[in-house]
Structures are given as C-alpha cells and as structure tokens.
All heavy atoms as TSV, in Angstrom:
chain	resi	resn	atom	element	x	y	z
A	1	MET	N	N	27.674	-0.739	-72.858
A	1	MET	CA	C	27.896	-0.480	-71.454
A	1	MET	C	C	28.582	-1.691	-70.804
A	1	MET	O	O	28.360	-2.815	-71.197
A	1	MET	CB	C	26.589	-0.212	-70.726
A	1	MET	CG	C	25.859	1.028	-71.166
A	1	MET	SD	S	26.519	2.443	-70.303
A	1	MET	CE	C	25.597	3.743	-71.049
A	2	THR	N	N	29.429	-1.397	-69.833
A	2	THR	CA	C	30.166	-2.414	-69.112
A	2	THR	C	C	29.770	-2.342	-67.642
A	2	THR	O	O	29.495	-1.276	-67.123
A	2	THR	CB	C	31.678	-2.153	-69.259
A	2	THR	OG1	O	32.010	-2.157	-70.642
A	2	THR	CG2	C	32.480	-3.203	-68.535
A	3	GLU	N	N	29.773	-3.483	-66.988
A	3	GLU	CA	C	29.411	-3.517	-65.581
A	3	GLU	C	C	30.611	-3.928	-64.742
A	3	GLU	O	O	31.468	-4.688	-65.182
A	3	GLU	CB	C	28.256	-4.478	-65.346
A	3	GLU	CG	C	26.964	-4.005	-65.988
A	3	GLU	CD	C	25.797	-4.923	-65.677
A	3	GLU	OE1	O	26.027	-6.114	-65.372
A	3	GLU	OE2	O	24.660	-4.442	-65.737
A	4	ALA	N	N	30.667	-3.408	-63.517
A	4	ALA	CA	C	31.693	-3.771	-62.541
A	4	ALA	C	C	31.054	-3.689	-61.168
A	4	ALA	O	O	30.011	-3.046	-60.989
A	4	ALA	CB	C	32.882	-2.822	-62.642
A	5	ASP	N	N	31.676	-4.345	-60.205
A	5	ASP	CA	C	31.136	-4.355	-58.844
A	5	ASP	C	C	31.848	-3.332	-57.975
A	5	ASP	O	O	33.070	-3.174	-58.049
A	5	ASP	CB	C	31.287	-5.740	-58.223
A	5	ASP	CG	C	30.430	-6.775	-58.913
A	5	ASP	OD1	O	29.377	-6.405	-59.462
A	5	ASP	OD2	O	30.806	-7.963	-58.899
A	6	CYS	N	N	31.090	-2.676	-57.122
A	6	CYS	CA	C	31.647	-1.748	-56.137
A	6	CYS	C	C	32.428	-2.552	-55.104
A	6	CYS	O	O	31.928	-3.557	-54.595
A	6	CYS	CB	C	30.519	-0.969	-55.455
A	6	CYS	SG	S	31.087	0.088	-54.092
A	7	VAL	N	N	33.655	-2.128	-54.804
A	7	VAL	CA	C	34.485	-2.857	-53.840
A	7	VAL	C	C	34.034	-2.602	-52.413
A	7	VAL	O	O	34.394	-3.343	-51.502
A	7	VAL	CB	C	35.978	-2.494	-53.985
A	7	VAL	CG1	C	36.505	-2.928	-55.337
A	7	VAL	CG2	C	36.212	-1.008	-53.765
A	8	GLU	N	N	33.221	-1.585	-52.197
A	8	GLU	CA	C	32.770	-1.247	-50.845
A	8	GLU	C	C	31.481	-1.990	-50.484
A	8	GLU	O	O	31.398	-2.610	-49.438
A	8	GLU	CB	C	32.554	0.268	-50.728
A	8	GLU	CG	C	32.135	0.743	-49.363
A	8	GLU	CD	C	33.253	0.669	-48.335
A	8	GLU	OE1	O	34.429	0.600	-48.734
A	8	GLU	OE2	O	32.951	0.651	-47.135
A	9	CYS	N	N	30.469	-1.924	-51.370
A	9	CYS	CA	C	29.161	-2.502	-51.018
A	9	CYS	C	C	28.751	-3.666	-51.913
A	9	CYS	O	O	27.748	-4.322	-51.637
A	9	CYS	CB	C	28.087	-1.421	-51.043
A	9	CYS	SG	S	27.677	-0.803	-52.691
A	10	GLY	N	N	29.475	-3.909	-53.014
A	10	GLY	CA	C	29.162	-5.021	-53.895
A	10	GLY	C	C	28.103	-4.724	-54.934
A	10	GLY	O	O	27.745	-5.602	-55.722
A	11	ALA	N	N	27.582	-3.512	-54.964
A	11	ALA	CA	C	26.567	-3.147	-55.963
A	11	ALA	C	C	27.171	-3.209	-57.361
A	11	ALA	O	O	28.364	-2.990	-57.548
A	11	ALA	CB	C	26.045	-1.739	-55.687
A	12	THR	N	N	26.342	-3.507	-58.343
A	12	THR	CA	C	26.788	-3.532	-59.727
A	12	THR	C	C	26.698	-2.132	-60.314
A	12	THR	O	O	25.657	-1.488	-60.248
A	12	THR	CB	C	25.920	-4.508	-60.546
A	12	THR	OG1	O	26.043	-5.811	-59.971
A	12	THR	CG2	C	26.363	-4.546	-61.996
A	13	LEU	N	N	27.832	-1.666	-60.858
A	13	LEU	CA	C	27.890	-0.338	-61.473
A	13	LEU	C	C	27.909	-0.497	-62.979
A	13	LEU	O	O	28.542	-1.405	-63.504
A	13	LEU	CB	C	29.157	0.398	-61.054
A	13	LEU	CG	C	29.406	0.562	-59.564
A	13	LEU	CD1	C	30.751	1.200	-59.334
A	13	LEU	CD2	C	28.317	1.390	-58.943
A	14	THR	N	N	27.241	0.387	-63.676
A	14	THR	CA	C	27.279	0.419	-65.130
A	14	THR	C	C	28.233	1.531	-65.548
A	14	THR	O	O	28.047	2.689	-65.180
A	14	THR	CB	C	25.880	0.681	-65.700
A	14	THR	OG1	O	25.008	-0.354	-65.233
A	14	THR	CG2	C	25.913	0.667	-67.218
A	15	LEU	N	N	29.271	1.155	-66.282
A	15	LEU	CA	C	30.271	2.111	-66.748
A	15	LEU	C	C	29.979	2.468	-68.199
A	15	LEU	O	O	29.584	1.607	-68.986
A	15	LEU	CB	C	31.668	1.500	-66.649
A	15	LEU	CG	C	32.074	0.993	-65.259
A	15	LEU	CD1	C	33.390	0.227	-65.342
A	15	LEU	CD2	C	32.191	2.144	-64.281
A	16	HIS	N	N	30.156	3.751	-68.563
A	16	HIS	CA	C	29.939	4.148	-69.949
A	16	HIS	C	C	31.002	3.509	-70.838
A	16	HIS	O	O	32.028	3.021	-70.362
A	16	HIS	CB	C	29.903	5.667	-70.094
A	16	HIS	CG	C	31.121	6.364	-69.550
A	16	HIS	ND1	N	32.257	6.526	-70.275
A	16	HIS	CD2	C	31.375	6.901	-68.327
A	16	HIS	CE1	C	33.156	7.150	-69.551
A	16	HIS	NE2	N	32.658	7.387	-68.354
A	17	ASP	N	N	30.783	3.504	-72.134
A	17	ASP	CA	C	31.621	2.757	-73.067
A	17	ASP	C	C	33.062	3.248	-73.175
A	17	ASP	O	O	33.950	2.474	-73.470
A	17	ASP	CB	C	30.994	2.786	-74.462
A	17	ASP	CG	C	29.714	1.972	-74.521
A	17	ASP	OD1	O	29.583	1.028	-73.716
A	17	ASP	OD2	O	28.861	2.290	-75.356
A	18	ASP	N	N	33.314	4.527	-72.935
A	18	ASP	CA	C	34.665	5.047	-73.133
A	18	ASP	C	C	35.377	5.371	-71.815
A	18	ASP	O	O	36.167	6.301	-71.760
A	18	ASP	CB	C	34.641	6.261	-74.054
A	18	ASP	CG	C	33.770	7.381	-73.522
A	18	ASP	OD1	O	32.984	7.123	-72.598
A	18	ASP	OD2	O	33.875	8.510	-74.029
A	19	TYR	N	N	35.103	4.586	-70.766
A	19	TYR	CA	C	35.786	4.828	-69.490
A	19	TYR	C	C	37.274	4.530	-69.657
A	19	TYR	O	O	37.677	3.749	-70.513
A	19	TYR	CB	C	35.162	4.003	-68.360
A	19	TYR	CG	C	35.340	2.517	-68.485
A	19	TYR	CD1	C	36.368	1.872	-67.807
A	19	TYR	CD2	C	34.483	1.764	-69.257
A	19	TYR	CE1	C	36.532	0.500	-67.906
A	19	TYR	CE2	C	34.646	0.401	-69.374
A	19	TYR	CZ	C	35.678	-0.227	-68.702
A	19	TYR	OH	O	35.855	-1.576	-68.806
A	20	GLU	N	N	38.089	5.211	-68.830
A	20	GLU	CA	C	39.542	5.117	-68.957
A	20	GLU	C	C	40.192	4.806	-67.620
A	20	GLU	O	O	39.630	5.101	-66.563
A	20	GLU	CB	C	40.105	6.450	-69.478
A	20	GLU	CG	C	39.575	6.853	-70.819
A	20	GLU	CD	C	40.056	8.228	-71.234
A	20	GLU	OE1	O	40.571	8.976	-70.377
A	20	GLU	OE2	O	39.919	8.541	-72.424
A	21	ILE	N	N	41.402	4.263	-67.668
A	21	ILE	CA	C	42.181	4.028	-66.463
A	21	ILE	C	C	42.423	5.369	-65.775
A	21	ILE	O	O	42.765	6.353	-66.421
A	21	ILE	CB	C	43.513	3.335	-66.807
A	21	ILE	CG1	C	43.242	1.918	-67.315
A	21	ILE	CG2	C	44.434	3.295	-65.593
A	21	ILE	CD1	C	44.466	1.187	-67.829
A	22	GLY	N	N	42.215	5.400	-64.472
A	22	GLY	CA	C	42.407	6.609	-63.686
A	22	GLY	C	C	41.142	7.420	-63.498
A	22	GLY	O	O	41.109	8.354	-62.708
A	23	GLU	N	N	40.083	7.058	-64.225
A	23	GLU	CA	C	38.817	7.777	-64.108
A	23	GLU	C	C	38.185	7.481	-62.740
A	23	GLU	O	O	38.309	6.393	-62.217
A	23	GLU	CB	C	37.884	7.334	-65.228
A	23	GLU	CG	C	36.608	8.126	-65.303
A	23	GLU	CD	C	35.810	7.789	-66.568
A	23	GLU	OE1	O	36.412	7.368	-67.565
A	23	GLU	OE2	O	34.592	7.965	-66.520
A	24	ILE	N	N	37.537	8.484	-62.173
A	24	ILE	CA	C	36.861	8.335	-60.890
A	24	ILE	C	C	35.362	8.206	-61.155
A	24	ILE	O	O	34.778	9.023	-61.868
A	24	ILE	CB	C	37.122	9.542	-59.970
A	24	ILE	CG1	C	38.626	9.754	-59.759
A	24	ILE	CG2	C	36.391	9.374	-58.644
A	24	ILE	CD1	C	39.339	8.631	-59.043
A	25	VAL	N	N	34.753	7.169	-60.592
A	25	VAL	CA	C	33.309	6.974	-60.718
A	25	VAL	C	C	32.723	6.869	-59.317
A	25	VAL	O	O	33.402	6.472	-58.374
A	25	VAL	CB	C	32.972	5.705	-61.538
A	25	VAL	CG1	C	33.446	5.849	-62.965
A	25	VAL	CG2	C	33.575	4.461	-60.907
A	26	ASP	N	N	31.479	7.263	-59.181
A	26	ASP	CA	C	30.789	7.191	-57.902
A	26	ASP	C	C	29.860	5.989	-57.880
A	26	ASP	O	O	29.142	5.741	-58.844
A	26	ASP	CB	C	29.954	8.452	-57.659
A	26	ASP	CG	C	30.807	9.693	-57.523
A	26	ASP	OD1	O	31.913	9.585	-56.956
A	26	ASP	OD2	O	30.367	10.752	-57.981
A	27	CYS	N	N	29.857	5.274	-56.765
A	27	CYS	CA	C	28.881	4.203	-56.582
A	27	CYS	C	C	27.550	4.860	-56.250
A	27	CYS	O	O	27.461	5.652	-55.312
A	27	CYS	CB	C	29.301	3.254	-55.455
A	27	CYS	SG	S	28.063	1.981	-55.117
A	28	THR	N	N	26.518	4.562	-57.030
A	28	THR	CA	C	25.214	5.186	-56.804
A	28	THR	C	C	24.496	4.593	-55.611
A	28	THR	O	O	23.532	5.155	-55.125
A	28	THR	CB	C	24.325	5.045	-58.052
A	28	THR	OG1	O	24.220	3.664	-58.387
A	28	THR	CG2	C	24.910	5.817	-59.226
A	29	THR	N	N	24.988	3.460	-55.095
A	29	THR	CA	C	24.351	2.823	-53.949
A	29	THR	C	C	24.933	3.328	-52.632
A	29	THR	O	O	24.201	3.779	-51.759
A	29	THR	CB	C	24.505	1.300	-54.041
A	29	THR	OG1	O	23.915	0.852	-55.258
A	29	THR	CG2	C	23.833	0.611	-52.857
A	30	CYS	N	N	26.269	3.295	-52.480
A	30	CYS	CA	C	26.877	3.685	-51.196
A	30	CYS	C	C	27.596	5.034	-51.267
A	30	CYS	O	O	27.978	5.581	-50.236
A	30	CYS	CB	C	27.823	2.605	-50.695
A	30	CYS	SG	S	29.337	2.405	-51.663
A	31	GLY	N	N	27.806	5.569	-52.465
A	31	GLY	CA	C	28.391	6.895	-52.618
A	31	GLY	C	C	29.904	6.959	-52.596
A	31	GLY	O	O	30.471	8.038	-52.731
A	32	VAL	N	N	30.583	5.824	-52.439
A	32	VAL	CA	C	32.041	5.842	-52.400
A	32	VAL	C	C	32.602	6.180	-53.781
A	32	VAL	O	O	31.998	5.861	-54.803
A	32	VAL	CB	C	32.586	4.483	-51.883
A	32	VAL	CG1	C	32.381	3.383	-52.899
A	32	VAL	CG2	C	34.055	4.604	-51.513
A	33	GLU	N	N	33.731	6.908	-53.807
A	33	GLU	CA	C	34.404	7.207	-55.064
A	33	GLU	C	C	35.339	6.057	-55.398
A	33	GLU	O	O	36.121	5.616	-54.554
A	33	GLU	CB	C	35.192	8.512	-54.957
A	33	GLU	CG	C	34.315	9.736	-54.877
A	33	GLU	CD	C	35.132	11.020	-54.926
A	33	GLU	OE1	O	36.296	11.015	-54.498
A	33	GLU	OE2	O	34.577	12.022	-55.381
A	34	LEU	N	N	35.274	5.591	-56.648
A	34	LEU	CA	C	36.075	4.460	-57.096
A	34	LEU	C	C	36.941	4.895	-58.272
A	34	LEU	O	O	36.509	5.662	-59.127
A	34	LEU	CB	C	35.160	3.310	-57.527
A	34	LEU	CG	C	34.209	2.804	-56.443
A	34	LEU	CD1	C	33.122	1.937	-57.066
A	34	LEU	CD2	C	34.966	2.035	-55.384
A	35	GLU	N	N	38.163	4.384	-58.296
A	35	GLU	CA	C	39.079	4.672	-59.393
A	35	GLU	C	C	39.165	3.457	-60.309
A	35	GLU	O	O	39.281	2.325	-59.834
A	35	GLU	CB	C	40.469	4.994	-58.843
A	35	GLU	CG	C	41.471	5.329	-59.935
A	35	GLU	CD	C	42.835	5.698	-59.374
A	35	GLU	OE1	O	43.069	5.507	-58.170
A	35	GLU	OE2	O	43.674	6.176	-60.144
A	36	VAL	N	N	39.132	3.688	-61.612
A	36	VAL	CA	C	39.294	2.618	-62.586
A	36	VAL	C	C	40.780	2.281	-62.667
A	36	VAL	O	O	41.596	3.127	-63.022
A	36	VAL	CB	C	38.758	3.029	-63.975
A	36	VAL	CG1	C	38.999	1.918	-64.989
A	36	VAL	CG2	C	37.284	3.393	-63.895
A	37	LEU	N	N	41.150	1.045	-62.301
A	37	LEU	CA	C	42.547	0.617	-62.322
A	37	LEU	C	C	42.902	-0.119	-63.599
A	37	LEU	O	O	44.060	-0.164	-63.997
A	37	LEU	CB	C	42.846	-0.281	-61.127
A	37	LEU	CG	C	42.639	0.350	-59.744
A	37	LEU	CD1	C	42.958	-0.667	-58.658
A	37	LEU	CD2	C	43.487	1.602	-59.583
A	38	ASP	N	N	41.907	-0.745	-64.233
A	38	ASP	CA	C	42.131	-1.476	-65.478
A	38	ASP	C	C	40.824	-1.496	-66.248
A	38	ASP	O	O	39.750	-1.335	-65.666
A	38	ASP	CB	C	42.623	-2.890	-65.194
A	38	ASP	CG	C	43.354	-3.503	-66.377
A	38	ASP	OD1	O	43.364	-2.903	-67.463
A	38	ASP	OD2	O	43.927	-4.594	-66.211
A	39	THR	N	N	40.911	-1.690	-67.566
A	39	THR	CA	C	39.706	-1.654	-68.394
A	39	THR	C	C	39.330	-3.001	-69.000
A	39	THR	O	O	38.217	-3.182	-69.434
A	39	THR	CB	C	39.871	-0.636	-69.534
A	39	THR	OG1	O	41.017	-0.969	-70.305
A	39	THR	CG2	C	40.003	0.770	-68.982
A	40	GLU	N	N	40.237	-3.944	-69.079
A	40	GLU	CA	C	39.945	-5.250	-69.697
A	40	GLU	C	C	40.404	-6.379	-68.807
A	40	GLU	O	O	41.542	-6.821	-68.921
A	40	GLU	CB	C	40.619	-5.358	-71.058
A	40	GLU	CG	C	40.065	-4.422	-72.094
A	40	GLU	CD	C	38.622	-4.700	-72.465
A	40	GLU	OE1	O	38.192	-5.877	-72.411
A	40	GLU	OE2	O	37.919	-3.753	-72.778
A	41	PRO	N	N	39.601	-6.886	-67.936
A	41	PRO	CA	C	38.253	-6.460	-67.576
A	41	PRO	C	C	38.311	-5.257	-66.650
A	41	PRO	O	O	39.377	-4.943	-66.106
A	41	PRO	CB	C	37.695	-7.692	-66.844
A	41	PRO	CG	C	38.890	-8.292	-66.194
A	41	PRO	CD	C	40.019	-8.049	-67.167
A	42	PRO	N	N	37.183	-4.603	-66.421
A	42	PRO	CA	C	37.201	-3.434	-65.546
A	42	PRO	C	C	37.551	-3.812	-64.102
A	42	PRO	O	O	37.005	-4.760	-63.549
A	42	PRO	CB	C	35.775	-2.884	-65.638
A	42	PRO	CG	C	34.953	-3.991	-66.159
A	42	PRO	CD	C	35.844	-4.870	-66.968
A	43	VAL	N	N	38.515	-3.096	-63.540
A	43	VAL	CA	C	38.932	-3.299	-62.153
A	43	VAL	C	C	38.802	-1.968	-61.436
A	43	VAL	O	O	39.342	-0.957	-61.891
A	43	VAL	CB	C	40.392	-3.800	-62.059
A	43	VAL	CG1	C	40.826	-3.919	-60.608
A	43	VAL	CG2	C	40.553	-5.121	-62.787
A	44	LEU	N	N	38.065	-1.963	-60.322
A	44	LEU	CA	C	37.848	-0.747	-59.543
A	44	LEU	C	C	38.432	-0.919	-58.154
A	44	LEU	O	O	38.489	-2.016	-57.617
A	44	LEU	CB	C	36.346	-0.462	-59.413
A	44	LEU	CG	C	35.543	-0.330	-60.702
A	44	LEU	CD1	C	34.065	-0.153	-60.358
A	44	LEU	CD2	C	36.032	0.816	-61.534
A	45	ASP	N	N	38.881	0.185	-57.555
A	45	ASP	CA	C	39.310	0.200	-56.157
A	45	ASP	C	C	38.922	1.567	-55.606
A	45	ASP	O	O	38.636	2.488	-56.353
A	45	ASP	CB	C	40.812	-0.028	-56.044
A	45	ASP	CG	C	41.215	-0.468	-54.647
A	45	ASP	OD1	O	40.323	-0.653	-53.783
A	45	ASP	OD2	O	42.413	-0.633	-54.416
A	46	GLU	N	N	38.922	1.676	-54.286
A	46	GLU	CA	C	38.575	2.960	-53.686
A	46	GLU	C	C	39.547	4.028	-54.170
A	46	GLU	O	O	40.754	3.804	-54.196
A	46	GLU	CB	C	38.611	2.880	-52.165
A	46	GLU	CG	C	37.427	2.144	-51.596
A	46	GLU	CD	C	37.339	2.272	-50.085
A	46	GLU	OE1	O	37.518	3.382	-49.569
A	46	GLU	OE2	O	37.107	1.247	-49.442
A	47	ALA	N	N	39.018	5.179	-54.550
A	47	ALA	CA	C	39.852	6.283	-55.023
A	47	ALA	C	C	40.647	6.845	-53.852
A	47	ALA	O	O	40.129	6.951	-52.734
A	47	ALA	CB	C	38.981	7.368	-55.638
A	48	PRO	N	N	41.915	7.185	-54.098
A	48	PRO	CA	C	42.715	7.788	-53.024
A	48	PRO	C	C	42.162	9.164	-52.670
A	48	PRO	O	O	41.691	9.887	-53.537
A	48	PRO	CB	C	44.115	7.886	-53.628
A	48	PRO	CG	C	43.893	7.882	-55.097
A	48	PRO	CD	C	42.640	7.090	-55.347
A	49	GLU	N	N	42.199	9.475	-51.378
A	49	GLU	CA	C	41.767	10.805	-50.958
A	49	GLU	C	C	42.893	11.785	-51.233
A	49	GLU	O	O	44.055	11.481	-51.003
A	49	GLU	CB	C	41.415	10.799	-49.476
A	49	GLU	CG	C	40.171	9.992	-49.182
A	49	GLU	CD	C	39.693	10.175	-47.751
A	49	GLU	OE1	O	39.941	11.252	-47.186
A	49	GLU	OE2	O	39.103	9.240	-47.230
A	50	LEU	N	N	42.525	12.932	-51.745
A	50	LEU	CA	C	43.526	13.945	-52.043
A	50	LEU	C	C	43.846	14.729	-50.782
A	50	LEU	O	O	42.960	15.142	-50.056
A	50	LEU	CB	C	43.017	14.893	-53.123
A	50	LEU	CG	C	42.723	14.258	-54.473
A	50	LEU	CD1	C	42.163	15.304	-55.421
A	50	LEU	CD2	C	43.981	13.646	-55.058
A	51	ALA	N	N	45.123	14.935	-50.551
A	51	ALA	CA	C	45.547	15.727	-49.406
A	51	ALA	C	C	45.444	17.210	-49.745
A	51	ALA	O	O	45.593	17.604	-50.897
A	51	ALA	CB	C	46.975	15.365	-49.039
A	52	GLU	N	N	45.154	17.986	-48.769
A	52	GLU	CA	C	45.112	19.434	-48.972
A	52	GLU	C	C	46.513	19.950	-49.257
A	52	GLU	O	O	47.475	19.536	-48.626
A	52	GLU	CB	C	44.549	20.129	-47.728
A	52	GLU	CG	C	43.104	19.808	-47.469
A	52	GLU	CD	C	42.169	20.438	-48.499
A	52	GLU	OE1	O	42.529	21.475	-49.079
A	52	GLU	OE2	O	41.092	19.876	-48.727
A	53	ASP	N	N	46.621	20.847	-50.213
A	53	ASP	CA	C	47.895	21.482	-50.527
A	53	ASP	C	C	47.782	22.947	-50.116
A	53	ASP	O	O	47.126	23.742	-50.770
A	53	ASP	CB	C	48.198	21.358	-52.015
A	53	ASP	CG	C	49.526	21.992	-52.385
A	53	ASP	OD1	O	50.255	22.426	-51.479
A	53	ASP	OD2	O	49.831	22.052	-53.583
A	54	TRP	N	N	48.407	23.292	-49.034
A	54	TRP	CA	C	48.313	24.650	-48.514
A	54	TRP	C	C	49.475	25.498	-48.996
A	54	TRP	O	O	49.726	26.576	-48.475
A	54	TRP	CB	C	48.261	24.631	-46.986
A	54	TRP	CG	C	47.075	23.879	-46.486
A	54	TRP	CD1	C	47.041	22.597	-46.044
A	54	TRP	CD2	C	45.721	24.347	-46.414
A	54	TRP	NE1	N	45.762	22.230	-45.698
A	54	TRP	CE2	C	44.937	23.292	-45.907
A	54	TRP	CE3	C	45.102	25.543	-46.737
A	54	TRP	CZ2	C	43.565	23.412	-45.723
A	54	TRP	CZ3	C	43.735	25.662	-46.537
A	54	TRP	CH2	C	42.983	24.601	-46.037
A	55	GLY	N	N	50.225	25.021	-50.000
A	55	GLY	CA	C	51.306	25.815	-50.553
A	55	GLY	C	C	52.538	25.887	-49.679
A	55	GLY	O	O	53.357	26.779	-49.835
A	56	GLU	N	N	52.679	24.964	-48.785
A	56	GLU	CA	C	53.844	24.968	-47.892
A	56	GLU	C	C	54.932	24.082	-48.438
A	56	GLU	O	O	54.738	23.142	-49.089
A	56	GLU	CB	C	53.442	24.490	-46.501
A	56	GLU	CG	C	52.458	25.436	-45.865
A	56	GLU	CD	C	51.996	24.936	-44.499
A	56	GLU	OE1	O	52.596	24.014	-43.932
A	56	GLU	OE2	O	51.029	25.503	-44.009
C-alpha cells in the first residue's frame, strides 16, 4: 500500500497497490474527489468536475 496526502484537508490516504494515473479516489475524511496525476511518487490533485453534455 502507498500513502498520499489529500490536497484539500491534508489527511493521509492509503492507495491500493495497482493505482494508475488518471484514477479518481475519494478522500475518506473530507469526501473530495482526487485524481492521480503521477505514481512515482504519488501526486494527487482535485479531480476536474465533468460538465453536463446535453447533446447540443
């Protein structure tokens, strides 16, 4: 297991062994969604919010 810090609240997150770049993880302390930007070492940032696609 690998650990990284939440960029929002600073809590330590435990990442499973096969996490990948682009994966979205939830902070169990503050609930923010975080995107894995790098794996060596693990770098997290707030996940981008998806815009609604209404087919226009």
